[in-house]
C-alpha positions as CSV (number, residue, x, y, z in Angstrom):
1,M,55.6,94.4,136.9
2,A,58.1,94.3,134.0
3,A,60.5,97.1,134.1
4,S,59.0,98.7,130.6
5,T,55.7,99.5,132.4
6,N,56.7,100.3,136.0
7,P,55.6,104.0,136.1
8,D,57.9,104.8,139.0
9,L,61.0,103.4,137.1
10,L,60.0,105.1,133.9
11,A,59.5,108.3,135.8
12,A,63.0,108.0,137.3
13,Q,64.5,107.1,133.8
14,A,62.9,110.1,132.2
15,R,64.2,112.1,134.9
16,A,67.7,110.9,134.3
17,A,67.4,111.6,130.6
18,L,65.8,115.1,130.7
19,D,66.9,118.6,131.8
20,R,65.0,119.9,134.8
21,D,62.6,122.1,132.9
22,A,61.5,119.3,130.6
23,Y,61.1,116.8,133.5
24,D,59.2,119.4,135.4
25,Y,57.0,120.2,132.5
26,L,55.8,116.5,132.4
27,A,55.5,116.0,135.8
28,T,53.7,119.0,136.9
29,G,50.0,119.5,138.0
30,A,48.1,122.8,138.7
31,G,47.8,124.6,141.8
32,Q,48.8,122.2,144.7
33,E,48.4,119.1,142.4
34,V,45.5,117.6,144.3
35,T,43.9,116.4,141.0
36,L,47.1,115.3,139.9
37,T,47.2,113.1,143.0
38,E,43.4,112.1,142.8
39,N,43.8,111.0,139.3
40,L,46.2,108.1,140.4
41,A,44.2,107.3,143.5
42,G,41.0,107.0,141.6
43,W,42.0,103.9,139.7
44,R,42.8,101.8,143.0
45,L,39.3,100.1,142.7
46,P,39.5,96.8,144.2
47,L,38.6,94.0,141.4
48,R,36.0,91.3,142.0
49,P,37.0,88.5,139.8
50,R,34.9,85.6,138.5
51,V,36.0,82.2,138.5
52,L,34.9,78.9,136.4
53,R,34.5,81.1,133.2
54,D,36.2,79.8,130.0
55,V,39.3,82.1,129.3
56,S,41.4,79.5,127.1
57,T,41.1,82.5,124.5
58,V,41.3,86.1,125.5
59,D,40.4,88.7,122.8
60,T,41.4,92.4,123.8
61,E,40.5,93.6,120.2
62,T,38.0,96.4,119.6
63,S,37.2,99.3,117.4
64,L,37.3,102.9,117.9
65,L,35.0,105.1,115.9
66,G,35.0,102.3,113.5
67,T,38.9,101.7,113.4
68,P,40.0,98.3,114.4
69,V,42.6,98.0,117.1
70,A,44.3,95.3,118.7
71,A,43.5,96.7,122.4
72,P,41.3,99.6,123.8
73,L,44.5,101.4,124.4
74,G,45.8,104.7,122.9
75,V,48.3,107.5,123.2
76,A,46.7,110.6,124.4
77,P,47.9,114.2,122.7
78,L,51.1,115.5,124.1
79,G,52.7,118.8,122.8
80,F,56.4,119.7,122.6
81,Q,57.7,116.0,122.2
82,R,61.0,116.9,120.4
83,W,61.9,118.6,123.9
84,F,61.7,115.2,125.3
85,H,63.3,113.2,122.5
86,P,65.2,114.3,119.5
87,D,62.8,112.3,117.3
88,G,59.8,113.7,119.1
89,E,56.4,112.6,117.5
90,V,58.0,110.7,114.8
91,A,59.1,108.1,117.7
92,T,56.2,108.3,119.5
93,A,54.2,107.2,116.3
94,K,56.5,104.7,115.2
95,G,56.3,103.1,119.0
96,A,52.6,103.5,119.0
97,A,51.8,102.1,115.4
98,A,49.8,99.1,116.9
99,S,47.7,101.5,118.8
100,L,45.8,104.8,118.2
101,F,47.9,107.7,118.3
102,V,46.5,111.2,118.8
103,L,49.0,113.9,117.7
104,S,48.9,117.2,119.5
105,M,48.2,120.6,117.6
106,R,51.2,121.8,119.5
107,A,53.5,119.1,117.9
108,T,57.0,119.6,117.0
109,T,56.8,117.4,114.0
110,G,55.2,118.3,110.8
111,F,52.3,116.1,109.1
112,D,54.7,115.1,106.2
113,Q,57.1,113.4,108.8
114,L,54.4,111.8,110.5
115,T,52.0,110.2,108.1
116,P,54.8,108.0,106.5
117,V,55.5,106.1,109.9
118,A,52.0,106.4,112.0
119,G,49.4,103.7,112.3
120,P,45.8,104.9,112.8
121,W,46.0,108.4,114.1
122,W,43.6,111.4,115.2
123,C,44.4,115.1,115.4
124,Q,43.8,117.1,118.7
125,V,43.0,120.5,118.1
126,Y,42.1,123.9,119.9
127,R,40.0,126.7,118.3
128,L,42.5,129.4,118.0
129,Q,42.1,133.2,118.5
130,D,42.8,133.1,114.6
131,R,40.1,131.1,113.1
132,Q,42.0,130.9,109.9
133,L,44.9,129.4,111.4
134,T,42.6,126.8,113.0
135,V,41.0,126.1,109.5
136,E,44.5,125.6,107.9
137,T,45.6,123.3,110.4
138,I,42.6,121.0,110.2
139,R,42.6,121.1,106.5
140,Q,46.1,119.8,106.6
141,A,45.3,117.3,109.2
142,V,42.6,115.9,106.7
143,A,44.8,115.9,103.9
144,A,47.4,113.9,106.0
145,G,44.9,111.3,106.8
146,A,43.6,112.0,110.4
147,R,40.9,109.9,111.1
148,A,39.1,112.2,113.7
149,L,39.4,115.4,115.5
150,V,39.9,115.7,119.3
151,L,38.8,118.9,120.1
152,T,40.1,120.0,123.6
153,V,37.5,122.0,125.5
154,D,38.9,122.3,129.2
155,T,41.6,124.9,128.2
156,P,40.1,128.6,127.7
157,Y,42.8,129.6,129.8
158,A,46.1,127.8,130.9
159,G,46.0,126.8,134.6
160,E,48.8,128.0,136.9
161,K,51.1,125.2,137.3
162,A,53.0,124.1,140.5
163,R,56.2,123.8,138.7
164,P,55.8,126.4,135.7
165,T,58.3,125.9,133.0
166,E,58.5,126.9,129.2
167,P,59.8,125.1,126.4
168,P,63.2,126.3,125.3
169,A,63.6,129.0,122.6
170,G,64.3,127.4,119.0
171,L,61.9,124.4,119.7
172,P,59.6,124.3,116.7
173,V,56.5,124.5,118.5
174,N,54.3,125.5,115.4
175,A,55.5,122.6,113.2
176,L,51.9,121.8,112.0
177,L,51.8,125.4,110.8
178,P,54.9,126.0,108.8
179,G,55.5,129.5,108.0
180,Q,52.9,130.8,110.4
181,P,53.1,132.4,113.9
182,G,54.3,130.6,116.8
183,W,52.5,129.6,120.0
184,D,53.7,132.8,121.8
185,D,51.9,134.9,119.3
186,P,48.2,135.9,120.6
187,R,46.7,134.7,117.1
188,C,48.0,131.1,118.1
189,W,46.5,131.3,121.8
190,V,43.1,129.2,122.6
191,A,40.1,131.1,122.1
192,A,38.2,131.7,125.2
193,D,35.0,132.0,123.7
194,L,34.6,128.3,122.5
195,S,31.1,127.2,122.4
196,L,28.8,124.1,121.9
197,A,28.2,125.7,118.2
198,D,32.2,125.0,117.6
199,I,31.4,121.3,117.5
200,G,29.2,121.4,114.5
201,W,31.7,124.0,113.0
202,F,34.6,121.7,113.4
203,R,32.7,118.8,111.8
204,E,31.6,121.0,109.0
205,I,35.1,122.3,108.0
206,S,36.7,118.9,108.4
207,G,34.2,116.3,107.5
208,L,35.5,114.2,110.1
209,P,33.9,112.9,113.4
210,V,34.7,115.2,116.4
211,V,35.8,113.9,119.9
212,V,34.8,116.2,122.7
213,K,37.8,116.0,125.2
214,G,37.9,117.5,128.7
215,V,34.2,116.6,129.7
216,L,33.7,115.8,133.5
217,R,29.7,116.0,133.8
218,G,26.9,114.1,132.5
219,D,24.9,117.2,131.4
220,D,27.9,118.6,129.4
221,A,28.3,115.1,127.7
222,R,24.6,115.1,126.5
223,E,24.8,118.7,125.2
224,C,28.2,117.9,123.2
225,L,26.3,114.8,121.6
226,A,23.4,117.0,121.0
227,A,25.8,119.7,119.3
228,G,27.3,116.9,117.1
229,A,29.9,115.1,119.0
230,A,30.9,111.6,117.8
231,A,32.2,110.6,121.1
232,I,33.2,111.8,124.5
233,W,36.5,111.9,126.2
234,V,36.6,112.0,130.1
235,S,39.7,114.2,131.0
236,N,40.8,116.7,133.4
237,H,43.8,117.4,131.3
238,G,46.0,115.1,133.4
239,G,45.5,117.4,136.5
240,R,47.0,120.4,134.8
241,Q,44.0,122.6,134.4
242,L,41.6,123.1,137.4
243,D,43.2,121.8,140.6
244,G,40.6,120.1,142.7
245,A,38.7,119.0,139.8
246,V,37.1,115.5,140.4
247,A,39.5,112.5,139.1
248,T,38.6,111.1,135.8
249,A,37.8,107.5,137.5
250,T,35.1,109.3,139.6
251,A,33.4,111.0,136.9
252,L,33.6,108.4,134.1
253,P,30.4,106.4,135.4
254,E,28.2,109.8,135.4
255,V,29.4,110.5,131.8
256,V,28.7,106.8,130.8
257,A,25.4,106.8,132.2
258,A,24.4,110.2,130.6
259,V,25.8,109.0,127.1
260,A,23.8,105.8,127.5
261,D,25.2,104.0,124.5
262,R,24.7,106.8,122.2
263,A,28.3,107.3,121.6
264,E,31.7,105.9,122.6
265,V,33.2,107.2,125.9
266,Y,37.1,107.5,126.3
267,V,39.0,108.4,129.4
268,D,42.6,109.5,130.3
269,G,44.2,110.6,133.7
270,G,46.2,108.6,136.0
271,V,46.1,105.3,134.1
272,R,49.4,103.5,134.7
273,S,48.8,99.7,133.9
274,G,46.8,97.2,132.1
275,R,44.7,96.7,135.1
276,D,43.6,100.3,135.1
277,V,42.7,99.8,131.4
278,A,40.5,96.8,132.7
279,R,38.8,99.3,135.4
280,A,38.2,101.8,132.9
281,L,36.5,99.4,130.4
282,A,34.5,97.9,133.6
283,L,33.4,101.5,134.3
284,G,31.9,102.0,130.8
285,A,34.7,103.6,128.8
286,R,35.6,102.2,125.2
287,A,39.2,102.9,125.7
288,A,41.7,104.3,127.8
289,F,44.5,106.9,126.7
290,L,48.0,107.3,128.4
291,G,49.8,110.5,128.5
292,R,52.8,111.0,131.0
293,P,53.9,107.5,130.8
294,V,54.2,107.5,127.0
295,A,56.4,110.8,127.3
296,W,58.5,109.0,130.2
297,A,59.0,106.0,127.6
298,L,59.7,108.3,124.9
299,A,62.4,110.2,127.0
300,A,64.0,107.2,128.3
301,G,63.8,104.8,125.2
302,G,62.7,106.7,122.0
303,V,60.8,104.4,119.8
304,A,61.6,101.1,121.7
305,G,60.6,102.6,124.8
306,V,57.2,103.5,123.5
307,R,56.8,100.2,122.0
308,S,57.8,98.4,125.1
309,L,55.5,100.2,127.4
310,L,52.4,99.8,125.1
311,D,53.2,96.3,124.7
312,G,53.5,95.7,128.2
313,I,50.2,97.8,128.9
314,H,48.4,95.4,126.6
315,A,49.9,92.4,128.1
316,E,48.8,93.6,131.6
317,L,45.3,94.0,130.3
318,W,45.1,90.6,128.8
319,E,46.4,89.1,132.0
320,A,44.0,91.1,134.0
321,M,41.0,89.8,131.6
322,A,41.8,86.3,132.0
323,L,42.1,86.5,135.9
324,L,38.8,88.6,135.9
325,G,37.0,85.8,133.8
326,C,36.5,87.9,130.9
327,A,37.2,86.3,127.3
328,T,36.4,89.6,125.4
329,V,36.3,93.2,126.3
330,D,32.6,93.4,126.2
331,E,32.7,91.2,129.4
332,L,34.2,93.8,131.5
333,I,31.3,95.2,133.3
334,P,30.8,97.3,136.5
335,D,30.2,94.5,138.8
336,L,33.9,93.5,138.5
337,V,34.8,96.6,140.3
338,T,34.0,96.4,144.2
339,G,31.1,98.8,145.1
340,L,29.4,99.1,141.9
341,A,27.8,95.5,141.9
342,Q,24.6,95.6,140.1
C-alpha cells in the first residue's frame, strides 16, 4: 500500500506532528474503546471476486443527492481542525475539492474562508439548546452554498472518552457563529430533546435535503424517512459515543434493507482503504466517508496530505473494482462479500 494511504503510517506521522492532547482527541473512543476496535474489524470481510468480466474500462463515478462525484467517497465532519493544522478546514476543503466535503458545525473556520476553496460540500448540524443560534448557523450555511444538511442524532450527551482531552483555550471553536457564544456556553450545547419532528423543521428552515447521521437500526431508518429525511448515514460517531454499539459494517445491511431503495444510504466508521469502500458499496451503501484518516493526513501534510490520501483511496477503489470484476459501482453487490451470497 502506498505510504499516503497506510493508516498506521498516517497515524504515526500525525502523532509526531501533534501535541499529546490533540492526538489523543483524534485517536480516542468512548469507554473501553470496544466499538472503536470493532469498527475496524467489521470491514475485514473476505471478498469473492468474479473473473472473465470485461474491466477494460472501470468507472468509479456516481452521484450523492444529485451531485456528481468522481468516486463514492467523502470526508466526514470533524470539528476543531485548526487544532491539528494551522489552515484547518480550509486545507481539508482544498485537499478534498474532488470529493464531497462535510463541514462540521464545530468548525474553526468561517464560511467566508471555506466557500472560495471548496468543491461540493454539505454542512453538519446539531440542534443546539438555543434554537435561534441553530437557525442562524443554518441560514449562513445555505447562503454560503451548502447543498445539504447532515443532522447528527447520536449525541444527546457526549460519551465519556477513554482519553479525554479538551481543545486549547483560544481556539476559535465558534467560527460559524461569529460574535456568538462559544461551545462552552450552555446555549451552544446539543439539545437532548431532539426528536423525529426536528427532521422536518431542519428541512423547512433550510430548504435543503436533510441527511440523518448516526443511525444503526432499520426501524430508526424507516422512521427517519417517514419524517422527511432525504438520506440515512450509518454511523456510531467513530466509536466515540456508546461504547459497545454495533460496528457500522455490521449495521449497514439492516439499514439498507429497511430503506429498500427509497433513499441513499451512507456509512462511516473504520473505513481505511479503497477495498473497504468497495465492501461498503457491496453491502448497499451509496458512499463511504472517512474521518480519522483525513485528520491524520491533515496533521501530517496539510492540503497535499489530504489530497494524497483521497487520491490514493480512490485509486485503491478503482483497483478493487477491476479485480472484483466490476466495471461500474452499480456492479458492487452483496455476493462479492463472503457470507452474503444470494
